[in-house]
C-alpha positions in Angstrom: 10.6 23.2 9.0 9.2 21.7 12.5 11.8 21.9 15.3 13.6 18.4 16.0 12.8 16.6 19.1 13.6 13.2 20.2 12.4 11.2 23.1 13.7 9.1 25.4 12.2 5.7 26.6 11.1 7.2 29.7 9.6 10.4 28.2 7.6 8.1 25.6 6.3 6.2 28.7 5.2 9.7 30.3 2.9 10.6 27.7 1.5 7.3 26.9 -1.5 8.1 28.9 -2.6 10.8 26.9 -2.7 8.3 23.8 -5.2 5.4 23.4 -6.7 3.5 20.9 -10.3 4.8 21.3 -8.5 8.5 20.6 -5.4 7.8 18.3 -5.2 11.3 16.6 -5.8 13.6 19.4 -3.2 16.2 17.6 -4.8 16.1 14.7 -8.0 18.5 14.0 -11.0 16.8 12.6 -11.1 16.0 9.3 -7.4 16.6 8.7 -5.9 14.4 5.6 -2.9 12.2 6.6 0.4 13.9 6.6 3.8 13.1 7.9 3.2 13.3 11.8 -0.4 11.4 11.2 -0.8 8.4 13.3 -1.2 5.0 11.1 -4.4 4.0 10.3 -6.3 1.2 11.3 -5.5 -2.6 10.7 -6.3 -4.8 8.1 -6.9 -8.5 8.4 -7.0 -9.1 12.4 -8.7 -5.6 13.2 -11.3 -7.2 15.3 -9.8 -10.4 16.7 -6.2 -11.6 17.8 -5.3 -14.9 18.5 -4.4 -15.8 22.3 -1.3 -17.4 23.0 -2.1 -20.4 25.6 0.2 -20.7 28.5 2.2 -23.8 28.3 1.9 -26.3 31.2 5.5 -27.3 31.3 8.7 -25.9 30.1 9.9 -26.8 26.4 8.6 -27.1 23.3 4.6 -27.3 23.0 2.5 -28.4 20.1 -0.3 -26.2 21.6 1.5 -23.1 21.1 2.7 -23.8 17.7 -0.5 -24.4 16.6 -2.1 -21.0 18.2 0.9 -19.5 16.0 0.2 -21.4 12.9 -1.6 -19.4 10.1 0.4 -16.6 9.0 3.4 -18.7 7.7 1.0 -20.8 5.5 -0.6 -17.5 4.3 2.9 -16.1 3.4 3.7 -19.3 1.9 0.9 -18.9 -0.5 3.4 -16.4 -2.8 5.6 -19.5 -3.2 3.2 -21.3 -5.2 1.2 -18.8 -7.3 1.0 -19.3 -11.0 4.0 -17.7 -11.7 6.2 -19.8 -10.0 4.2 -23.2 -11.2 5.1 -21.9 -14.8 8.7 -21.0 -13.5 8.9 -24.6 -12.2 7.5 -26.5 -15.5 10.1 -24.4 -17.4 12.7 -25.5 -15.3 12.0 -29.2 -15.7 11.3 -28.7 -19.3 14.7 -26.7 -20.3 17.3 -28.5 -17.6 15.3 -31.8 -16.3 16.2 -32.0 -12.8 19.5 -30.0 -12.9 18.0 -26.6 -11.5 16.2 -28.1 -8.4 19.4 -27.3 -6.3 18.8 -23.7 -7.4 15.0 -23.6 -6.5 16.3 -25.4 -3.1 18.7 -22.8 -2.7 16.2 -19.9 -3.6 13.6 -21.6 -0.8 16.5 -21.5 1.8 17.5 -17.7 1.2 13.6 -16.9 1.2 13.4 -18.5 4.7 16.1 -16.4 5.8 14.4 -13.4 4.6 11.1 -14.5 5.8 12.3 -15.0 9.3 13.6 -11.4 9.2 10.5 -10.1 8.3 8.3 -12.0 10.5 10.9 -11.0 13.5 10.5 -7.3 12.7 6.8 -7.8 13.3 6.8 -9.5 16.4 9.3 -7.4 18.1 8.4 -4.1 17.3 4.6 -4.4 16.4 5.0 -2.6 13.3 5.2 -4.3 9.6 8.0 -3.4 7.2 5.8 -0.9 5.7 5.1 1.1 8.8 8.8 1.1 9.9 9.6 2.6 6.4 7.1 5.2 7.2 9.1 6.0 10.4 12.9 5.6 9.3 12.9 6.9 5.6 12.3 10.1 4.4 9.6 11.3 2.3 10.9 10.8 -1.1 12.7 7.4 -1.2 9.8 6.1 1.1 7.3 7.0 -1.8 9.6 5.4 -4.3 9.7 2.4 -2.4 5.8 2.1 -2.2 5.7 2.8 -5.9 8.2 -0.4 -6.4 5.9 -2.4 -4.2 3.1 -1.6 -6.0 4.6 -2.3 -9.3 5.6 -5.7 -7.9 2.1 -6.3 -6.4 0.6 -5.6 -9.9 3.0 -8.1 -11.8 2.2 -10.9 -9.3 -1.4 -9.9 -10.0 -1.1 -10.2 -13.5 0.2 -13.8 -13.3 -2.3 -14.7 -11.2 -5.0 -13.3 -13.4 -3.5 -15.0 -16.4 -3.1 -18.6 -14.4 -6.7 -18.3 -13.4 -7.8 -17.7 -16.8 -5.7 -20.5 -18.1 -7.5 -22.8 -15.4 -11.1 -21.5 -16.5 -10.1 -22.1 -20.1 -9.3 -25.6 -19.5 -11.8 -26.6 -17.0 -14.4 -25.1 -19.5 -13.3 -27.5 -22.3 -12.2 -24.1 -23.9 -16.0 -22.7 -24.3 -15.0 -19.9 -21.9 -12.0 -17.9 -23.8 -9.2 -16.4 -22.4 -10.2 -13.1 -22.3 -13.8 -14.3 -20.6 -11.5 -15.9 -17.9 -9.8 -12.7 -17.3 -13.2 -10.9 -16.9 -14.4 -13.5 -14.6 -11.4 -12.9 -12.4 -12.8 -9.4 -11.8 -15.7 -10.5 -10.1 -14.5 -14.0 -8.1 -11.6 -11.8 -6.6 -14.2 -10.0 -4.4 -15.4 -13.4 -3.2 -12.7 -13.7 -0.6 -13.9 -10.3 1.0 -16.7 -12.6 2.9 -14.2 -15.0 4.5 -12.4 -12.9 6.9 -16.2 -12.0 8.4 -16.4 -15.5 9.9 -13.0 -15.1 12.0 -9.4 -15.0 11.4 -9.0 -18.9 11.9 -11.8 -19.7 9.4 -10.1 -17.6 7.1 -6.6 -19.2 7.7 -8.1 -22.8 7.4 -9.5 -22.0 4.1 -6.5 -21.0 2.7 -5.1 -24.2 4.5 -7.6 -26.0 2.3 -6.4 -24.1 -1.1 -2.8 -25.1 -0.2 -3.8 -28.8 0.2 -5.8 -28.8 -3.0 -2.5 -28.0 -4.6 -0.6 -30.5 -2.9 -3.0 -33.3 -4.2 -3.4 -32.1 -7.6 0.3 -31.7 -8.4 1.2 -34.8 -6.4 -1.3 -36.9 -8.6 0.5 -35.5 -11.5 3.6 -36.7 -9.8 2.6 -40.0 -8.8 0.7 -40.5 -12.5 3.9 -39.6 -14.3 6.6 -41.6 -12.0 9.4 -39.7 -12.4 13.1 -40.8 -11.5 13.3 -40.6 -7.9 17.0 -40.6 -8.1 17.6 -38.0 -10.6 15.2 -35.6 -8.4 17.6 -36.1 -5.4 20.9 -35.5 -7.6 19.1 -32.5 -9.1 18.3 -31.2 -5.5 21.6 -31.7 -3.6 24.2 -31.4 -6.5 24.7 -27.7 -7.3 25.9 -28.1 -10.9 24.3 -27.7 -14.5 26.4 -29.8 -16.5 25.6 -29.2 -20.3 23.2 -26.2 -19.7 22.7 -23.9 -22.2 22.0 -20.1 -22.1 18.0 -20.8 -21.8 19.1 -22.9 -18.6 21.1 -20.0 -17.1 18.3 -17.6 -17.5 15.8 -20.1 -16.3 18.0 -20.3 -13.0 17.8 -16.5 -12.8 14.2 -16.5 -13.5 13.7 -19.0 -10.5 15.1 -16.3 -7.9 12.5 -13.7 -9.2 9.5 -16.4 -9.1 10.7 -17.8 -5.7 11.2 -14.6 -3.3 8.7 -12.3 -3.9 9.3 -8.8 -2.6 5.8 -8.2 -1.4 5.9 -11.1 0.4 8.1 -9.6 3.1 5.8 -7.0 4.0 2.9 -9.3 3.9 4.6 -11.6 6.4 5.7 -8.7 8.7 2.2 -7.8 9.3 0.3 -11.2 9.3 2.3 -12.2 12.5 0.8 -8.9 14.3 -2.6 -11.3 14.5 -1.0 -13.0 17.1 -1.4 -11.5 21.0 2.3 -11.7 21.9 2.9 -9.4 25.2 6.5 -7.6 23.9 6.6 -6.1 27.3 7.8 -10.1 28.2 11.2 -10.8 26.3 10.5 -14.4 27.0 7.4 -14.3 25.4 9.0 -12.5 22.7 11.5 -15.1 22.2 9.0 -17.8 22.2 6.8 -16.1 19.4 10.0 -15.7 17.4 11.0 -19.6 17.7 7.3 -20.9 16.8 6.7 -18.6 13.9 10.1 -19.4 13.0 9.1 -23.4 12.9 5.9 -22.8 11.4 7.4 -20.8 8.5 10.0 -23.5 8.1 7.1 -26.2 7.8 4.9 -23.8 5.3 8.0 -23.6 3.2 8.6 -27.0 3.0 5.1 -27.7 1.8 5.5 -25.3 -1.0 9.1 -26.6 -1.6 7.5 -30.3 -2.2 5.0 -28.9 -4.5 7.2 -27.2 -6.5 9.4 -30.0 -6.9 6.4 -32.2 -7.8 5.9 -29.7 -10.7 9.7 -29.7 -11.7 9.7 -33.6 -12.0 6.6 -33.9 -13.9 7.8 -31.8 -16.6 11.4 -32.9 -16.5 10.4 -36.6 -16.5 8.0 -35.8 -19.9 9.3 -32.7 -22.0 13.1 -32.8 -21.3 14.7 -32.4 -24.6 11.7 -33.4 -26.3 10.8 -31.5 -29.6 7.2 -30.8 -30.5 7.1 -33.9 -33.4 8.2 -36.2 -30.6 5.5 -35.2 -28.1 3.0 -36.0 -30.7 4.4 -38.8 -32.1 4.7 -40.0 -35.7 1.4 -41.9 -34.8 -0.3 -38.6 -35.4 -0.2 -38.7 -39.0 -2.0 -42.1 -39.2 -5.6 -42.0 -40.5 -8.7 -42.2 -37.9 -9.3 -45.7 -39.2 -6.5 -47.0 -37.4 -7.5 -45.4 -34.0 -7.4 -48.8 -32.4 -3.6 -48.9 -32.8 -2.8 -45.3 -31.4 -1.5 -44.9 -28.1 -3.4 -43.6 -25.2 -1.9 -40.2 -26.1 -3.7 -40.0 -29.2 -7.0 -41.5 -28.6 -7.3 -39.2 -25.6 -6.3 -36.0 -27.5 -8.9 -37.0 -30.6 -11.4 -38.0 -28.2 -11.5 -34.8 -26.1 -11.4 -31.7 -28.5 -10.5 -29.4 -25.3 -7.0 -31.2 -25.5 -5.6 -29.5 -28.8 -2.9 -31.4 -29.5 -1.8 -28.5 -32.0 0.0 -26.6 -29.7 2.8 -29.2 -30.5 3.3 -28.7 -34.4 4.3 -32.1 -35.8 5.4 -30.3 -39.2 7.0 -27.4 -40.5 9.8 -25.6 -38.7 8.7 -25.8 -35.3 8.4 -29.7 -35.6 11.6 -30.0 -34.5 12.5 -27.5 -32.0 12.2 -28.1 -28.3 9.2 -27.5 -26.6 8.6 -24.2 -25.2 6.4 -25.2 -22.2 3.8 -22.9 -20.1 1.0 -23.2 -18.1 -1.7 -24.2 -21.0 0.7 -26.5 -23.1 1.6 -28.0 -19.6 -2.0 -29.2 -19.4 -2.6 -30.3 -22.8 0.7 -32.5 -22.5 -0.4 -34.1 -19.3 -4.2 -34.9 -20.6 -2.9 -36.3 -24.0 0.0 -38.4 -22.3 -2.0 -39.4 -19.0 -5.7 -39.1 -19.6 -8.3 -36.3 -19.6 -8.2 -36.3 -15.9 -4.7 -35.4 -15.8 -5.5 -32.3 -17.6 -8.6 -31.1 -15.3 -6.5 -32.0 -12.1 -3.8 -29.7 -13.4 -6.6 -26.8 -13.9 -7.9 -27.2 -10.3 -4.3 -26.8 -9.0 -3.8 -24.0 -11.1 -7.2 -22.4 -10.2 -6.4 -22.9 -6.4 -2.6 -21.7 -7.0 -4.5 -18.4 -8.7 -7.3 -17.3 -6.3 -5.0 -17.9 -3.3 -2.4 -15.8 -4.3 -4.9 -12.9 -5.4 -6.2 -13.1 -1.9 -2.8 -12.7 -0.2 -1.8 -10.1 -2.9 -4.4 -8.1 -1.8 -3.5 -8.1 1.7 -0.1 -7.0 0.7 -1.5 -4.0 -1.1 -3.5 -2.9 1.6 -0.8 -3.3 4.4 1.8 -1.4 1.9 -1.1 1.3 1.5 -1.5 1.6 5.0 2.2 1.8 6.1 3.9 3.7 3.5 0.8 6.3 3.1 -0.9 6.1 6.4 -3.7 5.7 4.4 -6.6 3.0 4.8 -9.2 1.9 1.8 -11.8 -0.3 1.7 -10.6 -3.8 0.8 -12.9 -3.7 -2.1 -11.5 -0.1 -3.5 -7.9 -1.7 -3.0 -9.0 -5.0 -5.0 -10.5 -2.8 -7.5 -7.7 -0.6 -8.1 -4.9 -3.4 -8.2 -7.0 -5.9 -10.1 -7.8 -2.9 -12.8 -4.4 -1.9 -13.4 -3.6 -5.6 -13.7 -6.4 -6.9 -15.8 -6.7 -3.9 -18.6 -3.6 -4.8 -20.3 -3.9 -8.6 -19.7 -7.2 -8.4 -21.3 -6.4 -6.7 -24.1 -3.6 -9.0 -24.9 -5.9 -12.0 -24.5 -8.4 -10.7 -26.6 -6.2 -9.5 -29.5 -3.7 -12.3 -29.6 -2.9 -15.7 -28.8 -2.8 -17.8 -25.7 1.0 -18.2 -26.3 1.6 -14.3 -26.3 -0.1 -14.4 -23.0 1.6 -17.0 -21.0 4.9 -15.9 -22.6 4.5 -12.7 -20.3 5.4 -14.7 -17.1 9.2 -14.6 -18.1 9.0 -10.5 -18.0 6.9 -10.7 -14.8 9.2 -12.9 -13.0 12.0 -10.4 -13.9 10.0 -7.6 -12.7 9.6 -9.4 -9.5 13.4 -10.1 -9.4 14.1 -6.2 -9.9 12.0 -5.2 -7.2 13.4 -7.6 -4.5 16.1 -5.3 -3.3 13.5 -2.8 -2.4 12.2 -5.3 0.0 15.3 -7.2 1.4 17.4 -4.3 2.0 15.0 -2.3 4.3 14.2 -5.8 5.9 17.9 -6.3 6.7 18.5 -2.7 7.6 15.6 -2.6 10.4 16.5 -5.9 11.9 20.0 -5.1 12.0 19.2 -1.8 14.0 20.0 -2.2 17.8 17.4 0.7 18.5 14.6 -0.9 17.0 15.3 -4.5 17.7 17.5 -4.3 20.9 18.7 -7.7 22.0 16.7 -9.4 19.1 19.1 -7.5 16.7 20.5 -9.5 13.9 23.6 -11.7 14.5 26.8 -11.4 12.4 26.0 -14.7 10.2 22.4 -12.9 9.6 23.7 -9.8 8.4 26.5 -11.3 6.2 24.1 -13.8 4.6 21.1 -11.2 4.2 23.6 -8.9 2.8 25.2 -11.2 0.5 21.6 -12.3 -1.0 20.9 -8.5 -1.5 24.0 -7.7 -3.8 23.8 -11.0 -5.1 20.2 -10.1 -6.4 21.3 -6.8 -7.4 23.9 -8.3 -9.8 21.6 -10.8 -11.4 19.3 -8.1 -12.0 22.2 -6.1 -13.9 23.2 -9.1 -15.5 19.5 -9.8 -16.8 18.9 -6.4 -18.1 22.1 -6.2 -20.1 21.5 -9.8 -21.5 18.0 -8.9 -22.6 18.8 -5.8 -24.5 21.6 -7.7 -26.1 18.7 -10.1 -27.6 17.1 -6.9 -29.3 18.5 -4.1 -31.9 17.1 -1.3 -30.1 17.3 2.4 -31.4 19.6 4.5 -29.5 17.2 6.5 -27.9 15.4 3.4 -26.4 18.8 2.2 -25.2 19.5 5.6 -23.6 16.4 5.4 -21.8 17.1 2.0 -20.3 20.7 3.3 -19.4 19.2 6.3 -17.6 16.6 3.8 -15.8 19.5 1.4 -15.1 21.5 4.2 -13.3 18.7 5.7 -11.3 17.8 2.1 -10.1 21.5 1.2 -8.9 21.8 4.9 -7.3 18.8 4.0 -5.3 20.1 0.5 -4.3 23.1 2.2 -3.2 21.0 4.6 -1.2 19.5 1.8 0.6 22.6 0.0 0.9 24.3 3.1 3.1 21.2 3.4 4.9 21.4 -0.6 5.7 25.2 0.1 6.8 24.3 2.9 9.1 21.6 0.7 10.8 24.6 -2.1 11.5 26.5 0.4 12.8 28.9 1.8 10.3 28.8 5.2 12.1 31.9 6.5 9.8 29.5 7.3 7.0 27.5 10.0 9.2 30.6 12.4 8.9 29.7 13.1 5.6 27.2 16.2 5.3 25.4 14.2 2.5 24.6 11.3 4.4 23.4 13.2 7.3 21.3 15.5 5.3 19.6 13.2 2.8 20.0 9.5 4.0 19.0 9.7 7.7 15.5 9.6 8.6 15.4 10.3 12.5 17.7 11.5 15.1 18.2 8.0 16.5 19.7 6.7 13.3 22.6 8.9 13.7 23.1 7.9 17.4 23.2 4.0 17.7 24.9 4.1 20.9 21.6 5.1 22.9 19.6 2.5 24.6 17.2 0.7 22.2 13.6 2.2 21.8 10.8 -0.3 21.7 8.9 1.3 19.0 5.7 -0.5 19.9 5.8 -2.3 23.3 2.3 -2.2 23.7 -1.0 -1.8 21.6 -1.6 1.9 23.2 2.0 3.0 21.9 1.0 1.7 18.5 -0.8 4.9 18.2 1.4 7.1 20.3 3.1 9.9 18.2 6.0 10.1 20.4 7.1 6.7 18.9 7.3 8.5 15.4 10.4 9.5 16.4 12.1 12.7 14.7 9.7 12.3 12.2 9.8 16.0 11.8 13.0 16.3 10.5 11.5 14.5 7.3 9.5 17.7 6.6 10.9 20.1 4.2 
């Protein structure tokens, strides 16, 4: 084991001149591989360009400054609009009408809280969440965190693949099968690589265009369907779900997993580094925190409105509707009587791509409530409001799938750079995660029906929810640590709210697993395996909570040898009374090994 050494702020400043951006790894021999003390690799996304922040000509709020900070929040908000979220929205409306809109609003507000903390971490320290995990956690828990985030990214990637494939299937008039759409996503994913070649602002503008497309398309469906506006408002602000059954309860739980994406916290903390903020100037850091928060509020408001559009459309059209009711008795009429059929059936019969047989009007399925998904949602809109509505829906889903694919790839790159101190070319990163996501999705699409493919969404949303503590707890821990954040450390209200969120998510995950297991008659070996995994999950959550408690100032825990040996990652963690250490107050310090404080303690 290497000897322990900690650095004071003054010592760190003295060695600063020995390191610079052009020579970041002066202590590493040529060709050395990444190790615990290797400096972090180069950055993605803003490697060659950072947006300069203009000086305001007056005190107070400046729209010019807000515009300079606008971008990262909207890229982050893409995760709130991915195909998994859209499907969760339409299922929420179908199962509980407008009664779960308050849950969507609450989840979005909790997401705002966590995104704010994530952005503050990046602004104040100059390091994103994964880079901070590299410095503050021991090797084994850090690698477990990385694996969990990779699982979340791959799960999200699968939702994007499914959504994109369904959109292509609808737009092609069923000529391109689902498995063909899955294969197409292998190619079209790489198209985004060219956009950041044209500059950071142009890339952000492209994402803004995709969000606009989603707003216009889903807004068109809202205006066309004309749902009950009063019902929408009541569902949004009255936190109750009278008459809701087990399906509605599970749907409410799924909303949390669908809305708050774990890898999005890692993404947002990195995206804010694209702005040139002088972290030596506390006033400028405070300004950056304020404007990023305003931008995040605007971005999440836009995403919330779009989500509401989707919920309301299907709450109006499919709530407590059986398959037979959606099709209508006119479906039994011979084609000779087409002149008396409503628009619904004239459109369905005129366009074969609108396959009304997904809503069976005979047999045992006829009197069952509609089990909605992305594909059935498109067919319903086309049959009810005309073929244009179906194609508009497909365009919106395609925009959601493509945009979330891009941001997911960036999140994966940041996670790999931060947790492993390793940088891959973006095309390699895309190929790696997309292959893992596409292989099982392709075989499912090739050998089974579209219903089996879309039913995966519930499972994947559950995966997102299970991984959420592995992003939320580290974010709370680091932003509550005075050594890391200095005067920008979390206040009591932030600590309480964020901690409660983490505990609620852990409890919800436990309940979800138990409820799901009860639905299946599993062999005792399977139950034993699930039980072991569940215990490991809870123990790791406890580990993270203990580390978070110490970061918040619960130094009494340090009296236990077990905690000091296995939980504390650096010598500074064990002494919260010292002056705050700025991990990266300048670009040169980002490359300074002195700021990987006490990292030698991790090597065993």
